[in-house]
mmCIF entry with sequence, helices, sheets and N, C-alpha, C, O atoms, coordinates in Angstrom:
data_MODEL
# 
_entry.id   MODEL 
# 
_entity.id                         1 
_entity.type                       polymer 
_entity.pdbx_number_of_molecules   1 
# 
_entity_poly.entity_id                      1 
_entity_poly.type                           'polypeptide(L)' 
_entity_poly.nstd_linkage                   no 
_entity_poly.nstd_monomer                   no 
_entity_poly.pdbx_seq_one_letter_code       MWYFSWILGLGLACAFSILNAMWFELRTADKKAQAAQAK 
_entity_poly.pdbx_seq_one_letter_code_can   MWYFSWILGLGLACAFSILNAMWFELRTADKKAQAAQAK 
_entity_poly.pdbx_strand_id                 A 
# 
loop_
_entity_poly_seq.entity_id 
_entity_poly_seq.num 
_entity_poly_seq.mon_id 
_entity_poly_seq.hetero 
1 1  MET n 
1 2  TRP n 
1 3  TYR n 
1 4  PHE n 
1 5  SER n 
1 6  TRP n 
1 7  ILE n 
1 8  LEU n 
1 9  GLY n 
1 10 LEU n 
1 11 GLY n 
1 12 LEU n 
1 13 ALA n 
1 14 CYS n 
1 15 ALA n 
1 16 PHE n 
1 17 SER n 
1 18 ILE n 
1 19 LEU n 
1 20 ASN n 
1 21 ALA n 
1 22 MET n 
1 23 TRP n 
1 24 PHE n 
1 25 GLU n 
1 26 LEU n 
1 27 ARG n 
1 28 THR n 
1 29 ALA n 
1 30 ASP n 
1 31 LYS n 
1 32 LYS n 
1 33 ALA n 
1 34 GLN n 
1 35 ALA n 
1 36 ALA n 
1 37 GLN n 
1 38 ALA n 
1 39 LYS n 
# 
_struct_asym.id          A 
_struct_asym.entity_id   1 
# 
_struct_conf.conf_type_id            HELX_P 
_struct_conf.id                      HELX_P1 
_struct_conf.pdbx_PDB_helix_id       AA1 
_struct_conf.beg_label_comp_id       TRP 
_struct_conf.beg_label_asym_id       A 
_struct_conf.beg_label_seq_id        2 
_struct_conf.pdbx_beg_PDB_ins_code   ? 
_struct_conf.end_label_comp_id       ALA 
_struct_conf.end_label_asym_id       A 
_struct_conf.end_label_seq_id        38 
_struct_conf.pdbx_end_PDB_ins_code   ? 
_struct_conf.beg_auth_comp_id        TRP 
_struct_conf.beg_auth_asym_id        A 
_struct_conf.beg_auth_seq_id         2 
_struct_conf.end_auth_comp_id        ALA 
_struct_conf.end_auth_asym_id        A 
_struct_conf.end_auth_seq_id         38 
_struct_conf.pdbx_PDB_helix_class    1 
_struct_conf.details                 ? 
_struct_conf.pdbx_PDB_helix_length   37 
# 
_struct_conf_type.id          HELX_P 
_struct_conf_type.criteria    ? 
_struct_conf_type.reference   ? 
# 
loop_
_atom_site.group_PDB 
_atom_site.id 
_atom_site.type_symbol 
_atom_site.label_atom_id 
_atom_site.label_alt_id 
_atom_site.label_comp_id 
_atom_site.label_asym_id 
_atom_site.label_entity_id 
_atom_site.label_seq_id 
_atom_site.pdbx_PDB_ins_code 
_atom_site.Cartn_x 
_atom_site.Cartn_y 
_atom_site.Cartn_z 
_atom_site.occupancy 
_atom_site.B_iso_or_equiv 
_atom_site.pdbx_formal_charge 
_atom_site.auth_seq_id 
_atom_site.auth_comp_id 
_atom_site.auth_asym_id 
_atom_site.auth_atom_id 
_atom_site.pdbx_PDB_model_num 
ATOM 1   N N  . MET A 1 1  ? -137.950 136.878 -9.761 1.00 0.00 ? 1  MET A N  1 
ATOM 2   C CA . MET A 1 1  ? -137.271 137.043 -8.523 1.00 0.00 ? 1  MET A CA 1 
ATOM 3   C C  . MET A 1 1  ? -138.212 137.161 -7.344 1.00 0.00 ? 1  MET A C  1 
ATOM 4   O O  . MET A 1 1  ? -137.770 137.026 -6.203 1.00 0.00 ? 1  MET A O  1 
ATOM 5   N N  . TRP A 1 2  ? -139.435 137.396 -7.562 1.00 0.00 ? 2  TRP A N  1 
ATOM 6   C CA . TRP A 1 2  ? -140.423 137.548 -6.498 1.00 0.00 ? 2  TRP A CA 1 
ATOM 7   C C  . TRP A 1 2  ? -140.539 136.254 -5.669 1.00 0.00 ? 2  TRP A C  1 
ATOM 8   O O  . TRP A 1 2  ? -140.899 136.295 -4.492 1.00 0.00 ? 2  TRP A O  1 
ATOM 9   N N  . TYR A 1 3  ? -140.242 135.148 -6.277 1.00 0.00 ? 3  TYR A N  1 
ATOM 10  C CA . TYR A 1 3  ? -140.396 133.881 -5.538 1.00 0.00 ? 3  TYR A CA 1 
ATOM 11  C C  . TYR A 1 3  ? -139.414 133.760 -4.434 1.00 0.00 ? 3  TYR A C  1 
ATOM 12  O O  . TYR A 1 3  ? -139.668 133.047 -3.463 1.00 0.00 ? 3  TYR A O  1 
ATOM 13  N N  . PHE A 1 4  ? -138.255 134.450 -4.541 1.00 0.00 ? 4  PHE A N  1 
ATOM 14  C CA . PHE A 1 4  ? -137.296 134.383 -3.404 1.00 0.00 ? 4  PHE A CA 1 
ATOM 15  C C  . PHE A 1 4  ? -137.894 134.940 -2.128 1.00 0.00 ? 4  PHE A C  1 
ATOM 16  O O  . PHE A 1 4  ? -137.750 134.350 -1.057 1.00 0.00 ? 4  PHE A O  1 
ATOM 17  N N  . SER A 1 5  ? -138.553 136.057 -2.240 1.00 0.00 ? 5  SER A N  1 
ATOM 18  C CA . SER A 1 5  ? -139.223 136.685 -1.119 1.00 0.00 ? 5  SER A CA 1 
ATOM 19  C C  . SER A 1 5  ? -140.274 135.758 -0.554 1.00 0.00 ? 5  SER A C  1 
ATOM 20  O O  . SER A 1 5  ? -140.402 135.689 0.669  1.00 0.00 ? 5  SER A O  1 
ATOM 21  N N  . TRP A 1 6  ? -141.041 135.033 -1.368 1.00 0.00 ? 6  TRP A N  1 
ATOM 22  C CA . TRP A 1 6  ? -142.031 134.077 -0.919 1.00 0.00 ? 6  TRP A CA 1 
ATOM 23  C C  . TRP A 1 6  ? -141.374 132.956 -0.185 1.00 0.00 ? 6  TRP A C  1 
ATOM 24  O O  . TRP A 1 6  ? -141.869 132.581 0.878  1.00 0.00 ? 6  TRP A O  1 
ATOM 25  N N  . ILE A 1 7  ? -140.296 132.387 -0.667 1.00 0.00 ? 7  ILE A N  1 
ATOM 26  C CA . ILE A 1 7  ? -139.579 131.303 -0.116 1.00 0.00 ? 7  ILE A CA 1 
ATOM 27  C C  . ILE A 1 7  ? -139.001 131.731 1.237  1.00 0.00 ? 7  ILE A C  1 
ATOM 28  O O  . ILE A 1 7  ? -139.135 131.011 2.226  1.00 0.00 ? 7  ILE A O  1 
ATOM 29  N N  . LEU A 1 8  ? -138.357 132.907 1.278  1.00 0.00 ? 8  LEU A N  1 
ATOM 30  C CA . LEU A 1 8  ? -137.793 133.412 2.516  1.00 0.00 ? 8  LEU A CA 1 
ATOM 31  C C  . LEU A 1 8  ? -138.878 133.719 3.570  1.00 0.00 ? 8  LEU A C  1 
ATOM 32  O O  . LEU A 1 8  ? -138.734 133.410 4.753  1.00 0.00 ? 8  LEU A O  1 
ATOM 33  N N  . GLY A 1 9  ? -139.963 134.338 3.085  1.00 0.00 ? 9  GLY A N  1 
ATOM 34  C CA . GLY A 1 9  ? -141.068 134.611 4.000  1.00 0.00 ? 9  GLY A CA 1 
ATOM 35  C C  . GLY A 1 9  ? -141.716 133.462 4.585  1.00 0.00 ? 9  GLY A C  1 
ATOM 36  O O  . GLY A 1 9  ? -141.999 133.438 5.783  1.00 0.00 ? 9  GLY A O  1 
ATOM 37  N N  . LEU A 1 10 ? -141.978 132.458 3.754  1.00 0.00 ? 10 LEU A N  1 
ATOM 38  C CA . LEU A 1 10 ? -142.595 131.206 4.229  1.00 0.00 ? 10 LEU A CA 1 
ATOM 39  C C  . LEU A 1 10 ? -141.687 130.454 5.223  1.00 0.00 ? 10 LEU A C  1 
ATOM 40  O O  . LEU A 1 10 ? -142.118 129.932 6.251  1.00 0.00 ? 10 LEU A O  1 
ATOM 41  N N  . GLY A 1 11 ? -140.341 130.441 4.818  1.00 0.00 ? 11 GLY A N  1 
ATOM 42  C CA . GLY A 1 11 ? -139.386 129.801 5.668  1.00 0.00 ? 11 GLY A CA 1 
ATOM 43  C C  . GLY A 1 11 ? -139.276 130.432 7.032  1.00 0.00 ? 11 GLY A C  1 
ATOM 44  O O  . GLY A 1 11 ? -139.208 129.735 8.044  1.00 0.00 ? 11 GLY A O  1 
ATOM 45  N N  . LEU A 1 12 ? -139.258 131.788 7.064  1.00 0.00 ? 12 LEU A N  1 
ATOM 46  C CA . LEU A 1 12 ? -139.209 132.513 8.345  1.00 0.00 ? 12 LEU A CA 1 
ATOM 47  C C  . LEU A 1 12 ? -140.492 132.362 9.143  1.00 0.00 ? 12 LEU A C  1 
ATOM 48  O O  . LEU A 1 12 ? -140.466 132.253 10.369 1.00 0.00 ? 12 LEU A O  1 
ATOM 49  N N  . ALA A 1 13 ? -141.596 132.356 8.446  1.00 0.00 ? 13 ALA A N  1 
ATOM 50  C CA . ALA A 1 13 ? -142.908 132.109 9.187  1.00 0.00 ? 13 ALA A CA 1 
ATOM 51  C C  . ALA A 1 13 ? -142.968 130.725 9.824  1.00 0.00 ? 13 ALA A C  1 
ATOM 52  O O  . ALA A 1 13 ? -143.445 130.554 10.946 1.00 0.00 ? 13 ALA A O  1 
ATOM 53  N N  . CYS A 1 14 ? -142.463 129.729 9.061  1.00 0.00 ? 14 CYS A N  1 
ATOM 54  C CA . CYS A 1 14 ? -142.496 128.355 9.552  1.00 0.00 ? 14 CYS A CA 1 
ATOM 55  C C  . CYS A 1 14 ? -141.563 128.259 10.748 1.00 0.00 ? 14 CYS A C  1 
ATOM 56  O O  . CYS A 1 14 ? -141.913 127.712 11.794 1.00 0.00 ? 14 CYS A O  1 
ATOM 57  N N  . ALA A 1 15 ? -140.335 128.818 10.562 1.00 0.00 ? 15 ALA A N  1 
ATOM 58  C CA . ALA A 1 15 ? -139.343 128.788 11.696 1.00 0.00 ? 15 ALA A CA 1 
ATOM 59  C C  . ALA A 1 15 ? -139.863 129.460 12.950 1.00 0.00 ? 15 ALA A C  1 
ATOM 60  O O  . ALA A 1 15 ? -139.674 128.952 14.055 1.00 0.00 ? 15 ALA A O  1 
ATOM 61  N N  . PHE A 1 16 ? -140.528 130.620 12.783 1.00 0.00 ? 16 PHE A N  1 
ATOM 62  C CA . PHE A 1 16 ? -141.110 131.355 13.894 1.00 0.00 ? 16 PHE A CA 1 
ATOM 63  C C  . PHE A 1 16 ? -142.191 130.528 14.573 1.00 0.00 ? 16 PHE A C  1 
ATOM 64  O O  . PHE A 1 16 ? -142.263 130.475 15.801 1.00 0.00 ? 16 PHE A O  1 
ATOM 65  N N  . SER A 1 17 ? -143.012 129.897 13.788 1.00 0.00 ? 17 SER A N  1 
ATOM 66  C CA . SER A 1 17 ? -144.139 129.168 14.374 1.00 0.00 ? 17 SER A CA 1 
ATOM 67  C C  . SER A 1 17 ? -143.646 127.914 15.128 1.00 0.00 ? 17 SER A C  1 
ATOM 68  O O  . SER A 1 17 ? -144.199 127.559 16.169 1.00 0.00 ? 17 SER A O  1 
ATOM 69  N N  . ILE A 1 18 ? -142.632 127.265 14.612 1.00 0.00 ? 18 ILE A N  1 
ATOM 70  C CA . ILE A 1 18 ? -142.002 126.101 15.296 1.00 0.00 ? 18 ILE A CA 1 
ATOM 71  C C  . ILE A 1 18 ? -141.357 126.516 16.632 1.00 0.00 ? 18 ILE A C  1 
ATOM 72  O O  . ILE A 1 18 ? -141.536 125.879 17.670 1.00 0.00 ? 18 ILE A O  1 
ATOM 73  N N  . LEU A 1 19 ? -140.606 127.612 16.546 1.00 0.00 ? 19 LEU A N  1 
ATOM 74  C CA . LEU A 1 19 ? -139.983 128.136 17.806 1.00 0.00 ? 19 LEU A CA 1 
ATOM 75  C C  . LEU A 1 19 ? -140.972 128.594 18.805 1.00 0.00 ? 19 LEU A C  1 
ATOM 76  O O  . LEU A 1 19 ? -140.761 128.384 20.000 1.00 0.00 ? 19 LEU A O  1 
ATOM 77  N N  . ASN A 1 20 ? -142.028 129.201 18.404 1.00 0.00 ? 20 ASN A N  1 
ATOM 78  C CA . ASN A 1 20 ? -143.114 129.656 19.256 1.00 0.00 ? 20 ASN A CA 1 
ATOM 79  C C  . ASN A 1 20 ? -143.825 128.414 19.914 1.00 0.00 ? 20 ASN A C  1 
ATOM 80  O O  . ASN A 1 20 ? -144.157 128.445 21.099 1.00 0.00 ? 20 ASN A O  1 
ATOM 81  N N  . ALA A 1 21 ? -144.031 127.398 19.166 1.00 0.00 ? 21 ALA A N  1 
ATOM 82  C CA . ALA A 1 21 ? -144.633 126.175 19.774 1.00 0.00 ? 21 ALA A CA 1 
ATOM 83  C C  . ALA A 1 21 ? -143.710 125.525 20.729 1.00 0.00 ? 21 ALA A C  1 
ATOM 84  O O  . ALA A 1 21 ? -144.165 125.069 21.778 1.00 0.00 ? 21 ALA A O  1 
ATOM 85  N N  . MET A 1 22 ? -142.410 125.442 20.443 1.00 0.00 ? 22 MET A N  1 
ATOM 86  C CA . MET A 1 22 ? -141.430 124.846 21.346 1.00 0.00 ? 22 MET A CA 1 
ATOM 87  C C  . MET A 1 22 ? -141.421 125.720 22.674 1.00 0.00 ? 22 MET A C  1 
ATOM 88  O O  . MET A 1 22 ? -141.459 125.164 23.772 1.00 0.00 ? 22 MET A O  1 
ATOM 89  N N  . TRP A 1 23 ? -141.372 127.062 22.551 1.00 0.00 ? 23 TRP A N  1 
ATOM 90  C CA . TRP A 1 23 ? -141.362 127.842 23.705 1.00 0.00 ? 23 TRP A CA 1 
ATOM 91  C C  . TRP A 1 23 ? -142.600 127.702 24.510 1.00 0.00 ? 23 TRP A C  1 
ATOM 92  O O  . TRP A 1 23 ? -142.520 127.751 25.737 1.00 0.00 ? 23 TRP A O  1 
ATOM 93  N N  . PHE A 1 24 ? -143.746 127.532 23.909 1.00 0.00 ? 24 PHE A N  1 
ATOM 94  C CA . PHE A 1 24 ? -144.960 127.380 24.644 1.00 0.00 ? 24 PHE A CA 1 
ATOM 95  C C  . PHE A 1 24 ? -144.997 126.068 25.404 1.00 0.00 ? 24 PHE A C  1 
ATOM 96  O O  . PHE A 1 24 ? -145.436 125.996 26.553 1.00 0.00 ? 24 PHE A O  1 
ATOM 97  N N  . GLU A 1 25 ? -144.532 125.052 24.739 1.00 0.00 ? 25 GLU A N  1 
ATOM 98  C CA . GLU A 1 25 ? -144.511 123.667 25.376 1.00 0.00 ? 25 GLU A CA 1 
ATOM 99  C C  . GLU A 1 25 ? -143.497 123.770 26.617 1.00 0.00 ? 25 GLU A C  1 
ATOM 100 O O  . GLU A 1 25 ? -143.820 123.241 27.681 1.00 0.00 ? 25 GLU A O  1 
ATOM 101 N N  . LEU A 1 26 ? -142.419 124.365 26.507 1.00 0.00 ? 26 LEU A N  1 
ATOM 102 C CA . LEU A 1 26 ? -141.414 124.457 27.563 1.00 0.00 ? 26 LEU A CA 1 
ATOM 103 C C  . LEU A 1 26 ? -142.057 125.293 28.720 1.00 0.00 ? 26 LEU A C  1 
ATOM 104 O O  . LEU A 1 26 ? -141.943 124.941 29.894 1.00 0.00 ? 26 LEU A O  1 
ATOM 105 N N  . ARG A 1 27 ? -142.684 126.327 28.366 1.00 0.00 ? 27 ARG A N  1 
ATOM 106 C CA . ARG A 1 27 ? -143.307 127.195 29.412 1.00 0.00 ? 27 ARG A CA 1 
ATOM 107 C C  . ARG A 1 27 ? -144.407 126.425 30.166 1.00 0.00 ? 27 ARG A C  1 
ATOM 108 O O  . ARG A 1 27 ? -144.463 126.499 31.394 1.00 0.00 ? 27 ARG A O  1 
ATOM 109 N N  . THR A 1 28 ? -145.270 125.698 29.470 1.00 0.00 ? 28 THR A N  1 
ATOM 110 C CA . THR A 1 28 ? -146.326 124.989 30.194 1.00 0.00 ? 28 THR A CA 1 
ATOM 111 C C  . THR A 1 28 ? -145.720 123.894 31.045 1.00 0.00 ? 28 THR A C  1 
ATOM 112 O O  . THR A 1 28 ? -146.178 123.652 32.162 1.00 0.00 ? 28 THR A O  1 
ATOM 113 N N  . ALA A 1 29 ? -144.743 123.259 30.557 1.00 0.00 ? 29 ALA A N  1 
ATOM 114 C CA . ALA A 1 29 ? -144.070 122.150 31.339 1.00 0.00 ? 29 ALA A CA 1 
ATOM 115 C C  . ALA A 1 29 ? -143.432 122.753 32.564 1.00 0.00 ? 29 ALA A C  1 
ATOM 116 O O  . ALA A 1 29 ? -143.498 122.166 33.645 1.00 0.00 ? 29 ALA A O  1 
ATOM 117 N N  . ASP A 1 30 ? -142.807 123.926 32.423 1.00 0.00 ? 30 ASP A N  1 
ATOM 118 C CA . ASP A 1 30 ? -142.194 124.582 33.599 1.00 0.00 ? 30 ASP A CA 1 
ATOM 119 C C  . ASP A 1 30 ? -143.222 125.008 34.642 1.00 0.00 ? 30 ASP A C  1 
ATOM 120 O O  . ASP A 1 30 ? -143.006 124.883 35.848 1.00 0.00 ? 30 ASP A O  1 
ATOM 121 N N  . LYS A 1 31 ? -144.351 125.517 34.140 1.00 0.00 ? 31 LYS A N  1 
ATOM 122 C CA . LYS A 1 31 ? -145.424 125.863 35.087 1.00 0.00 ? 31 LYS A CA 1 
ATOM 123 C C  . LYS A 1 31 ? -145.971 124.632 35.809 1.00 0.00 ? 31 LYS A C  1 
ATOM 124 O O  . LYS A 1 31 ? -146.267 124.692 37.003 1.00 0.00 ? 31 LYS A O  1 
ATOM 125 N N  . LYS A 1 32 ? -146.102 123.545 35.107 1.00 0.00 ? 32 LYS A N  1 
ATOM 126 C CA . LYS A 1 32 ? -146.593 122.273 35.746 1.00 0.00 ? 32 LYS A CA 1 
ATOM 127 C C  . LYS A 1 32 ? -145.565 121.798 36.747 1.00 0.00 ? 32 LYS A C  1 
ATOM 128 O O  . LYS A 1 32 ? -145.960 121.293 37.798 1.00 0.00 ? 32 LYS A O  1 
ATOM 129 N N  . ALA A 1 33 ? -144.276 121.922 36.498 1.00 0.00 ? 33 ALA A N  1 
ATOM 130 C CA . ALA A 1 33 ? -143.275 121.501 37.437 1.00 0.00 ? 33 ALA A CA 1 
ATOM 131 C C  . ALA A 1 33 ? -143.281 122.348 38.655 1.00 0.00 ? 33 ALA A C  1 
ATOM 132 O O  . ALA A 1 33 ? -143.161 121.831 39.765 1.00 0.00 ? 33 ALA A O  1 
ATOM 133 N N  . GLN A 1 34 ? -143.418 123.663 38.490 1.00 0.00 ? 34 GLN A N  1 
ATOM 134 C CA . GLN A 1 34 ? -143.476 124.516 39.670 1.00 0.00 ? 34 GLN A CA 1 
ATOM 135 C C  . GLN A 1 34 ? -144.703 124.319 40.477 1.00 0.00 ? 34 GLN A C  1 
ATOM 136 O O  . GLN A 1 34 ? -144.647 124.440 41.700 1.00 0.00 ? 34 GLN A O  1 
ATOM 137 N N  . ALA A 1 35 ? -145.815 124.023 39.867 1.00 0.00 ? 35 ALA A N  1 
ATOM 138 C CA . ALA A 1 35 ? -147.017 123.725 40.646 1.00 0.00 ? 35 ALA A CA 1 
ATOM 139 C C  . ALA A 1 35 ? -146.884 122.438 41.399 1.00 0.00 ? 35 ALA A C  1 
ATOM 140 O O  . ALA A 1 35 ? -147.406 122.310 42.506 1.00 0.00 ? 35 ALA A O  1 
ATOM 141 N N  . ALA A 1 36 ? -146.184 121.462 40.816 1.00 0.00 ? 36 ALA A N  1 
ATOM 142 C CA . ALA A 1 36 ? -145.992 120.158 41.537 1.00 0.00 ? 36 ALA A CA 1 
ATOM 143 C C  . ALA A 1 36 ? -145.035 120.378 42.704 1.00 0.00 ? 36 ALA A C  1 
ATOM 144 O O  . ALA A 1 36 ? -145.221 119.755 43.749 1.00 0.00 ? 36 ALA A O  1 
ATOM 145 N N  . GLN A 1 37 ? -144.005 121.246 42.575 1.00 0.00 ? 37 GLN A N  1 
ATOM 146 C CA . GLN A 1 37 ? -143.166 121.468 43.714 1.00 0.00 ? 37 GLN A CA 1 
ATOM 147 C C  . GLN A 1 37 ? -143.795 122.279 44.787 1.00 0.00 ? 37 GLN A C  1 
ATOM 148 O O  . GLN A 1 37 ? -143.406 122.173 45.950 1.00 0.00 ? 37 GLN A O  1 
ATOM 149 N N  . ALA A 1 38 ? -144.760 123.090 44.440 1.00 0.00 ? 38 ALA A N  1 
ATOM 150 C CA . ALA A 1 38 ? -145.401 123.921 45.487 1.00 0.00 ? 38 ALA A CA 1 
ATOM 151 C C  . ALA A 1 38 ? -146.339 123.105 46.399 1.00 0.00 ? 38 ALA A C  1 
ATOM 152 O O  . ALA A 1 38 ? -146.663 123.550 47.500 1.00 0.00 ? 38 ALA A O  1 
ATOM 153 N N  . LYS A 1 39 ? -146.777 121.912 45.947 1.00 0.00 ? 39 LYS A N  1 
ATOM 154 C CA . LYS A 1 39 ? -147.638 121.083 46.735 1.00 0.00 ? 39 LYS A CA 1 
ATOM 155 C C  . LYS A 1 39 ? -146.899 120.442 47.929 1.00 0.00 ? 39 LYS A C  1 
ATOM 156 O O  . LYS A 1 39 ? -147.503 119.701 48.703 1.00 0.00 ? 39 LYS A O  1 
# 
């Protein structure tokens, strides 16, 4: 039964890393758009 915790842990870690990367990309794109509007 220990493998269930490994599967859940790895799944949650992968999901968190994907969401974190998506958030980072959106944040950098938003900062670039704000910088372009400020000019």
